[in-house]
Structure formats: C-alpha cells, structure tokens
VMD Tcl script that builds the backbone (N, CA, C; Angstrom):
set m [mol new atoms 342]
animate dup $m
set s [atomselect $m all]
$s set {name element resname resid chain x y z} {
  {N N MET 1 A 9.798 -39.711 11.767}
  {CA C MET 1 A 9.448 -38.753 12.786}
  {C C MET 1 A 10.688 -38.279 13.539}
  {N N HIS 2 A 11.661 -39.176 13.739}
  {CA C HIS 2 A 12.882 -38.792 14.442}
  {C C HIS 2 A 13.659 -37.762 13.644}
  {N N ARG 3 A 13.661 -37.892 12.331}
  {CA C ARG 3 A 14.365 -36.940 11.476}
  {C C ARG 3 A 13.761 -35.546 11.628}
  {N N ARG 4 A 12.439 -35.454 11.694}
  {CA C ARG 4 A 11.763 -34.177 11.850}
  {C C ARG 4 A 12.171 -33.520 13.169}
  {N N LYS 5 A 12.179 -34.284 14.250}
  {CA C LYS 5 A 12.568 -33.743 15.552}
  {C C LYS 5 A 14.024 -33.284 15.531}
  {N N ALA 6 A 14.895 -34.055 14.892}
  {CA C ALA 6 A 16.312 -33.694 14.828}
  {C C ALA 6 A 16.513 -32.395 14.047}
  {N N ILE 7 A 15.809 -32.247 12.933}
  {CA C ILE 7 A 15.942 -31.031 12.128}
  {C C ILE 7 A 15.396 -29.838 12.898}
  {N N LYS 8 A 14.253 -30.000 13.566}
  {CA C LYS 8 A 13.701 -28.889 14.346}
  {C C LYS 8 A 14.657 -28.474 15.460}
  {N N LYS 9 A 15.293 -29.454 16.108}
  {CA C LYS 9 A 16.240 -29.137 17.179}
  {C C LYS 9 A 17.442 -28.393 16.611}
  {N N LEU 10 A 17.943 -28.824 15.461}
  {CA C LEU 10 A 19.067 -28.131 14.820}
  {C C LEU 10 A 18.704 -26.687 14.501}
  {N N ILE 11 A 17.499 -26.489 13.999}
  {CA C ILE 11 A 17.049 -25.144 13.647}
  {C C ILE 11 A 16.953 -24.274 14.898}
  {N N GLN 12 A 16.375 -24.821 15.942}
  {CA C GLN 12 A 16.179 -24.060 17.169}
  {C C GLN 12 A 17.495 -23.705 17.855}
  {N N THR 13 A 18.482 -24.563 17.735}
  {CA C THR 13 A 19.754 -24.305 18.414}
  {C C THR 13 A 20.755 -23.574 17.530}
  {N N GLY 14 A 20.437 -23.388 16.281}
  {CA C GLY 14 A 21.346 -22.695 15.377}
  {C C GLY 14 A 22.338 -23.630 14.703}
  {N N GLY 15 A 22.362 -24.876 15.085}
  {CA C GLY 15 A 23.287 -25.842 14.488}
  {C C GLY 15 A 22.936 -26.213 13.067}
  {N N ALA 16 A 21.749 -25.860 12.647}
  {CA C ALA 16 A 21.309 -26.214 11.296}
  {C C ALA 16 A 22.191 -25.590 10.229}
  {N N TRP 17 A 22.736 -24.435 10.518}
  {CA C TRP 17 A 23.508 -23.722 9.495}
  {C C TRP 17 A 24.829 -24.408 9.198}
  {N N THR 18 A 25.263 -25.336 10.054}
  {CA C THR 18 A 26.470 -26.095 9.768}
  {C C THR 18 A 26.152 -27.463 9.185}
  {N N VAL 19 A 24.972 -27.995 9.494}
  {CA C VAL 19 A 24.604 -29.334 9.066}
  {C C VAL 19 A 23.690 -29.353 7.848}
  {N N LEU 20 A 22.766 -28.398 7.758}
  {CA C LEU 20 A 21.756 -28.414 6.694}
  {C C LEU 20 A 22.313 -28.451 5.278}
  {N N PRO 21 A 23.375 -27.712 4.934}
  {CA C PRO 21 A 23.856 -27.786 3.546}
  {C C PRO 21 A 24.202 -29.204 3.102}
  {N N GLY 22 A 24.869 -29.962 3.962}
  {CA C GLY 22 A 25.199 -31.344 3.620}
  {C C GLY 22 A 23.970 -32.221 3.544}
  {N N LEU 23 A 23.050 -32.020 4.480}
  {CA C LEU 23 A 21.807 -32.779 4.485}
  {C C LEU 23 A 21.004 -32.513 3.229}
  {N N LEU 24 A 20.909 -31.254 2.855}
  {CA C LEU 24 A 20.151 -30.896 1.659}
  {C C LEU 24 A 20.802 -31.441 0.396}
  {N N ALA 25 A 22.121 -31.427 0.347}
  {CA C ALA 25 A 22.826 -31.973 -0.825}
  {C C ALA 25 A 22.554 -33.467 -0.955}
  {N N ALA 26 A 22.514 -34.168 0.181}
  {CA C ALA 26 A 22.257 -35.602 0.164}
  {C C ALA 26 A 20.833 -35.922 -0.254}
  {N N CYS 27 A 19.908 -35.010 -0.005}
  {CA C CYS 27 A 18.495 -35.235 -0.312}
  {C C CYS 27 A 18.048 -34.540 -1.592}
  {N N SER 28 A 18.959 -34.069 -2.386}
  {CA C SER 28 A 18.603 -33.212 -3.520}
  {C C SER 28 A 17.892 -33.931 -4.650}
  {N N GLY 29 A 17.909 -35.236 -4.662}
  {CA C GLY 29 A 17.190 -35.955 -5.697}
  {C C GLY 29 A 18.021 -36.191 -6.947}
  {N N GLY 30 A 19.230 -35.672 -7.009}
  {CA C GLY 30 A 20.135 -35.955 -8.094}
  {C C GLY 30 A 19.784 -35.332 -9.430}
  {N N SER 31 A 18.929 -34.355 -9.482}
  {CA C SER 31 A 18.577 -33.724 -10.745}
  {C C SER 31 A 19.724 -32.874 -11.248}
  {N N SER 32 A 20.079 -33.024 -12.515}
  {CA C SER 32 A 21.185 -32.254 -13.061}
  {C C SER 32 A 20.712 -30.953 -13.704}
  {N N LYS 33 A 19.405 -30.818 -13.920}
  {CA C LYS 33 A 18.872 -29.618 -14.531}
  {C C LYS 33 A 18.867 -28.466 -13.526}
  {N N ALA 34 A 19.423 -27.354 -13.922}
  {CA C ALA 34 A 19.465 -26.196 -13.030}
  {C C ALA 34 A 18.078 -25.554 -12.949}
  {N N TYR 35 A 17.719 -25.138 -11.765}
  {CA C TYR 35 A 16.456 -24.434 -11.545}
  {C C TYR 35 A 16.807 -23.186 -10.767}
  {N N ASP 36 A 16.472 -22.039 -11.306}
  {CA C ASP 36 A 16.873 -20.780 -10.697}
  {C C ASP 36 A 15.651 -19.929 -10.396}
  {N N LEU 37 A 15.467 -19.580 -9.119}
  {CA C LEU 37 A 14.340 -18.729 -8.734}
  {C C LEU 37 A 14.387 -17.369 -9.411}
  {N N ALA 38 A 15.567 -16.924 -9.807}
  {CA C ALA 38 A 15.688 -15.619 -10.461}
  {C C ALA 38 A 14.959 -15.600 -11.801}
  {N N ASP 39 A 14.731 -16.775 -12.389}
  {CA C ASP 39 A 14.045 -16.862 -13.679}
  {C C ASP 39 A 12.523 -16.855 -13.538}
  {N N ILE 40 A 12.000 -16.975 -12.338}
  {CA C ILE 40 A 10.563 -17.089 -12.099}
  {C C ILE 40 A 9.921 -15.701 -12.017}
  {N N THR 41 A 8.832 -15.527 -12.743}
  {CA C THR 41 A 8.088 -14.267 -12.666}
  {C C THR 41 A 6.715 -14.460 -12.037}
  {N N ASP 42 A 6.198 -15.690 -12.056}
  {CA C ASP 42 A 4.913 -16.020 -11.440}
  {C C ASP 42 A 5.198 -16.961 -10.270}
  {N N CYS 43 A 4.964 -16.502 -9.061}
  {CA C CYS 43 A 5.322 -17.267 -7.866}
  {C C CYS 43 A 4.456 -18.508 -7.643}
  {N N SER 44 A 3.492 -18.750 -8.500}
  {CA C SER 44 A 2.690 -19.970 -8.444}
  {C C SER 44 A 3.148 -20.977 -9.499}
  {N N ASP 45 A 4.066 -20.572 -10.363}
  {CA C ASP 45 A 4.512 -21.385 -11.488}
  {C C ASP 45 A 5.577 -22.389 -11.052}
  {N N LEU 46 A 5.277 -23.673 -11.190}
  {CA C LEU 46 A 6.241 -24.721 -10.866}
  {C C LEU 46 A 6.795 -25.395 -12.113}
  {N N ASP 47 A 6.493 -24.814 -13.309}
  {CA C ASP 47 A 7.030 -25.373 -14.553}
  {C C ASP 47 A 8.550 -25.368 -14.491}
  {N N GLY 48 A 9.152 -26.459 -14.869}
  {CA C GLY 48 A 10.602 -26.563 -14.872}
  {C C GLY 48 A 11.175 -27.059 -13.556}
  {N N LEU 49 A 10.352 -27.106 -12.516}
  {CA C LEU 49 A 10.798 -27.619 -11.231}
  {C C LEU 49 A 10.826 -29.144 -11.323}
  {N N PRO 50 A 11.952 -29.762 -10.993}
  {CA C PRO 50 A 12.041 -31.228 -11.089}
  {C C PRO 50 A 10.973 -31.925 -10.235}
  {N N ASP 51 A 10.501 -33.067 -10.711}
  {CA C ASP 51 A 9.497 -33.844 -9.974}
  {C C ASP 51 A 9.969 -34.162 -8.556}
  {N N SER 52 A 11.279 -34.378 -8.394}
  {CA C SER 52 A 11.808 -34.696 -7.063}
  {C C SER 52 A 11.592 -33.530 -6.095}
  {N N GLU 53 A 11.682 -32.300 -6.591}
  {CA C GLU 53 A 11.471 -31.127 -5.740}
  {C C GLU 53 A 9.990 -30.921 -5.431}
  {N N ILE 54 A 9.132 -31.204 -6.405}
  {CA C ILE 54 A 7.689 -31.127 -6.147}
  {C C ILE 54 A 7.305 -32.174 -5.103}
  {N N SER 55 A 7.868 -33.360 -5.222}
  {CA C SER 55 A 7.626 -34.412 -4.241}
  {C C SER 55 A 8.124 -33.997 -2.857}
  {N N LYS 56 A 9.289 -33.357 -2.799}
  {CA C LYS 56 A 9.835 -32.901 -1.518}
  {C C LYS 56 A 8.916 -31.858 -0.879}
  {N N ARG 57 A 8.420 -30.927 -1.683}
  {CA C ARG 57 A 7.478 -29.916 -1.192}
  {C C ARG 57 A 6.256 -30.597 -0.581}
  {N N ASN 58 A 5.736 -31.603 -1.281}
  {CA C ASN 58 A 4.557 -32.325 -0.808}
  {C C ASN 58 A 4.858 -33.093 0.478}
  {N N GLN 59 A 6.021 -33.737 0.544}
  {CA C GLN 59 A 6.398 -34.495 1.738}
  {C C GLN 59 A 6.556 -33.582 2.956}
  {N N LEU 60 A 6.970 -32.345 2.729}
  {CA C LEU 60 A 7.133 -31.390 3.820}
  {C C LEU 60 A 5.823 -30.680 4.170}
  {N N GLY 61 A 4.746 -31.045 3.471}
  {CA C GLY 61 A 3.424 -30.502 3.778}
  {C C GLY 61 A 3.230 -29.060 3.333}
  {N N TYR 62 A 3.975 -28.614 2.306}
  {CA C TYR 62 A 3.855 -27.232 1.830}
  {C C TYR 62 A 2.459 -26.985 1.268}
  {N N VAL 63 A 1.829 -25.914 1.748}
  {CA C VAL 63 A 0.555 -25.441 1.219}
  {C C VAL 63 A 0.664 -23.934 1.010}
  {N N GLU 64 A 0.028 -23.416 -0.020}
  {CA C GLU 64 A 0.157 -22.000 -0.366}
  {C C GLU 64 A -0.571 -21.063 0.586}
  {N N LYS 65 A -1.490 -21.567 1.371}
  {CA C LYS 65 A -2.214 -20.755 2.359}
  {C C LYS 65 A -2.181 -21.506 3.691}
  {N N THR 66 A -1.576 -20.890 4.688}
  {CA C THR 66 A -1.400 -21.560 5.975}
  {C C THR 66 A -2.723 -21.895 6.663}
  {N N PRO 67 A -2.798 -23.058 7.317}
  {CA C PRO 67 A -3.957 -23.383 8.131}
  {C C PRO 67 A -3.819 -22.839 9.564}
  {N N ILE 68 A -2.621 -22.303 9.877}
  {CA C ILE 68 A -2.323 -21.792 11.222}
  {C C ILE 68 A -1.925 -20.326 11.062}
  {N N SER 69 A -2.808 -19.417 11.444}
  {CA C SER 69 A -2.637 -18.003 11.108}
  {C C SER 69 A -1.303 -17.393 11.542}
  {N N ASP 70 A -0.729 -17.811 12.646}
  {CA C ASP 70 A 0.533 -17.227 13.105}
  {C C ASP 70 A 1.774 -17.893 12.501}
  {N N ASN 71 A 1.600 -19.024 11.865}
  {CA C ASN 71 A 2.724 -19.763 11.294}
  {C C ASN 71 A 2.695 -19.645 9.779}
  {N N ILE 72 A 3.409 -18.673 9.250}
  {CA C ILE 72 A 3.478 -18.467 7.809}
  {C C ILE 72 A 4.938 -18.466 7.388}
  {N N CYS 73 A 5.173 -18.723 6.142}
  {CA C CYS 73 A 6.549 -18.763 5.648}
  {C C CYS 73 A 7.294 -17.460 5.933}
  {N N TYR 74 A 6.601 -16.352 5.832}
  {CA C TYR 74 A 7.251 -15.058 6.027}
  {C C TYR 74 A 7.930 -14.939 7.391}
  {N N ASN 75 A 7.355 -15.567 8.428}
  {CA C ASN 75 A 7.978 -15.480 9.748}
  {C C ASN 75 A 8.674 -16.781 10.150}
  {N N CYS 76 A 9.076 -17.574 9.171}
  {CA C CYS 76 A 9.790 -18.834 9.400}
  {C C CYS 76 A 11.301 -18.612 9.277}
  {N N GLN 77 A 12.052 -19.280 10.110}
  {CA C GLN 77 A 13.516 -19.194 10.096}
  {C C GLN 77 A 14.104 -19.679 8.769}
  {N N LEU 78 A 13.413 -20.560 8.066}
  {CA C LEU 78 A 13.928 -21.156 6.838}
  {C C LEU 78 A 13.545 -20.389 5.569}
  {N N TYR 79 A 12.709 -19.374 5.706}
  {CA C TYR 79 A 12.226 -18.604 4.551}
  {C C TYR 79 A 13.327 -17.715 3.979}
  {N N LEU 80 A 13.393 -17.691 2.664}
  {CA C LEU 80 A 14.324 -16.822 1.931}
  {C C LEU 80 A 13.495 -15.743 1.249}
  {N N PRO 81 A 13.519 -14.509 1.762}
  {CA C PRO 81 A 12.686 -13.456 1.180}
  {C C PRO 81 A 13.117 -13.089 -0.237}
  {N N PRO 82 A 12.196 -12.508 -1.017}
  {CA C PRO 82 A 12.565 -12.034 -2.355}
  {C C PRO 82 A 13.708 -11.027 -2.261}
  {N N THR 83 A 14.440 -10.908 -3.356}
  {CA C THR 83 A 15.547 -9.950 -3.435}
  {C C THR 83 A 15.399 -9.143 -4.716}
  {N N GLU 84 A 16.350 -8.278 -4.989}
  {CA C GLU 84 A 16.318 -7.500 -6.237}
  {C C GLU 84 A 16.384 -8.397 -7.460}
  {N N THR 85 A 17.076 -9.520 -7.359}
  {CA C THR 85 A 17.230 -10.421 -8.501}
  {C C THR 85 A 16.248 -11.583 -8.488}
  {N N ARG 86 A 15.461 -11.712 -7.421}
  {CA C ARG 86 A 14.536 -12.832 -7.284}
  {C C ARG 86 A 13.189 -12.311 -6.812}
  {N N LYS 87 A 12.181 -12.400 -7.681}
  {CA C LYS 87 A 10.848 -11.868 -7.363}
  {C C LYS 87 A 10.145 -12.656 -6.270}
  {N N CYS 88 A 10.344 -13.955 -6.251}
  {CA C CYS 88 A 9.633 -14.827 -5.317}
  {C C CYS 88 A 10.516 -15.199 -4.131}
  {N N GLY 89 A 9.848 -15.492 -3.015}
  {CA C GLY 89 A 10.560 -16.031 -1.869}
  {C C GLY 89 A 10.914 -17.483 -2.128}
  {N N GLY 90 A 11.731 -18.035 -1.254}
  {CA C GLY 90 A 12.147 -19.423 -1.372}
  {C C GLY 90 A 12.258 -20.057 0.006}
  {N N CYS 91 A 12.764 -21.270 0.035}
  {CA C CYS 91 A 12.928 -22.010 1.282}
  {C C CYS 91 A 14.270 -22.720 1.257}
  {N N GLN 92 A 14.869 -22.857 2.415}
  {CA C GLN 92 A 16.140 -23.552 2.520}
  {C C GLN 92 A 15.994 -25.066 2.416}
  {N N LEU 93 A 14.765 -25.591 2.512}
  {CA C LEU 93 A 14.558 -27.032 2.484}
  {C C LEU 93 A 14.221 -27.596 1.115}
  {N N PHE 94 A 13.730 -26.759 0.211}
  {CA C PHE 94 A 13.373 -27.247 -1.123}
  {C C PHE 94 A 13.470 -26.102 -2.121}
  {N N LYS 95 A 13.507 -26.467 -3.392}
  {CA C LYS 95 A 13.596 -25.482 -4.464}
  {C C LYS 95 A 12.205 -25.048 -4.894}
  {N N GLY 96 A 12.168 -23.917 -5.573}
  {CA C GLY 96 A 10.910 -23.422 -6.110}
  {C C GLY 96 A 10.398 -22.227 -5.344}
  {N N PRO 97 A 9.449 -21.522 -5.946}
  {CA C PRO 97 A 8.899 -20.323 -5.309}
  {C C PRO 97 A 8.086 -20.661 -4.063}
  {N N VAL 98 A 8.138 -19.743 -3.095}
  {CA C VAL 98 A 7.409 -19.907 -1.842}
  {C C VAL 98 A 6.655 -18.611 -1.562}
  {N N LYS 99 A 5.373 -18.733 -1.330}
  {CA C LYS 99 A 4.552 -17.558 -1.017}
  {C C LYS 99 A 4.700 -17.197 0.459}
  {N N THR 100 A 4.658 -15.905 0.752}
  {CA C THR 100 A 4.832 -15.446 2.134}
  {C C THR 100 A 3.753 -15.996 3.059}
  {N N GLU 101 A 2.535 -16.198 2.555}
  {CA C GLU 101 A 1.429 -16.676 3.378}
  {C C GLU 101 A 1.304 -18.203 3.389}
  {N N ALA 102 A 2.300 -18.892 2.847}
  {CA C ALA 102 A 2.299 -20.351 2.791}
  {C C ALA 102 A 2.769 -20.953 4.119}
  {N N TYR 103 A 2.835 -22.279 4.158}
  {CA C TYR 103 A 3.205 -22.991 5.382}
  {C C TYR 103 A 3.678 -24.385 5.009}
  {N N CYS 104 A 4.560 -24.958 5.831}
  {CA C CYS 104 A 4.872 -26.384 5.753}
  {C C CYS 104 A 5.072 -26.905 7.167}
  {N N THR 105 A 5.148 -28.211 7.314}
  {CA C THR 105 A 5.231 -28.816 8.638}
  {C C THR 105 A 6.573 -28.564 9.324}
  {N N TYR 106 A 7.549 -28.038 8.627}
  {CA C TYR 106 A 8.856 -27.737 9.217}
  {C C TYR 106 A 8.982 -26.273 9.619}
  {N N TRP 107 A 7.862 -25.566 9.698}
  {CA C TRP 107 A 7.885 -24.163 10.094}
  {C C TRP 107 A 8.588 -24.025 11.441}
  {N N ALA 108 A 9.497 -23.052 11.519}
  {CA C ALA 108 A 10.209 -22.759 12.773}
  {C C ALA 108 A 10.206 -21.238 12.933}
  {N N PRO 109 A 9.904 -20.732 14.113}
  {CA C PRO 109 A 9.817 -19.272 14.295}
  {C C PRO 109 A 11.142 -18.586 13.992}
  {N N ARG 110 A 11.042 -17.462 13.305}
  {CA C ARG 110 A 12.229 -16.666 12.987}
  {C C ARG 110 A 12.812 -16.113 14.277}
  {N N VAL 111 A 14.114 -16.220 14.399}
  {CA C VAL 111 A 14.817 -15.706 15.566}
  {C C VAL 111 A 15.529 -14.436 15.146}
  {N N ASP 112 A 15.170 -13.314 15.786}
  {CA C ASP 112 A 15.835 -12.056 15.473}
  {C C ASP 112 A 17.280 -12.103 15.936}
  {N N GLN 113 A 18.167 -11.640 15.081}
  {CA C GLN 113 A 19.582 -11.672 15.398}
  {C C GLN 113 A 20.086 -10.331 15.906}
  {N N GLY 114 A 19.197 -9.356 16.072}
  {CA C GLY 114 A 19.608 -8.033 16.461}
  {C C GLY 114 A 19.392 -7.678 17.864}
}
mol reanalyze $m
mol bondsrecalc $m
mol representation Tube
mol addrep $m
C-alpha cells in the first residue's frame, strides 16, 4: 500500500518522470522477448504479451470498462494515446494495448500542460 501512495504522489508532483523509468525497468519481469504495440491490430489481443505483463496488468487492477465513469484511461496522466504507428493506446506502467474506456487502480487525472 505504501508503494501505491508513493507512486501516486510522484505522479501528482511531476517527479514520476524522473523516477518511473528506473522503477519500471526494475519491475519489468526480465522477459527478453520484444513486445511492440505497433504490431497490434486488435486492441483486445494479448497474444504474445509475456505472462509477467499480464500479471502486472491484473495486479494494477486493469479492467477494459471502467467502474468509475469519470476515471478512464483516456483522461489518465499515464495513458499513451494511439499514434500514426500504433493503433492502440498504451500505459506507462505496463505493456500491451489499453482501451480508452478502461481503468486501473493507479488512475491519476491528466494535468494539462498548456
């Protein structure tokens, strides 16, 4: 529980962008197989995603349809929107496709930078 509070505080204060890369590397599960969101065409397809990443998604409480209407991945600070080379959205905390209407327990409100 302390780890969750620490990560949320880092996200809220902006310090996450200096600490999260190292934290994520340490928690990556050690899989040597490359997984690239650019190769995904079906945003529900988890084939090829390492078991460690599926477990991480589950531990973070990821669900494809949010139980809290205002808290969706699309308006989360950690959400990575689709791009020209990537059809599906993603998350900074785990690998694999992320639906815009999904949710996890680490949801943090997007802070506009403009």
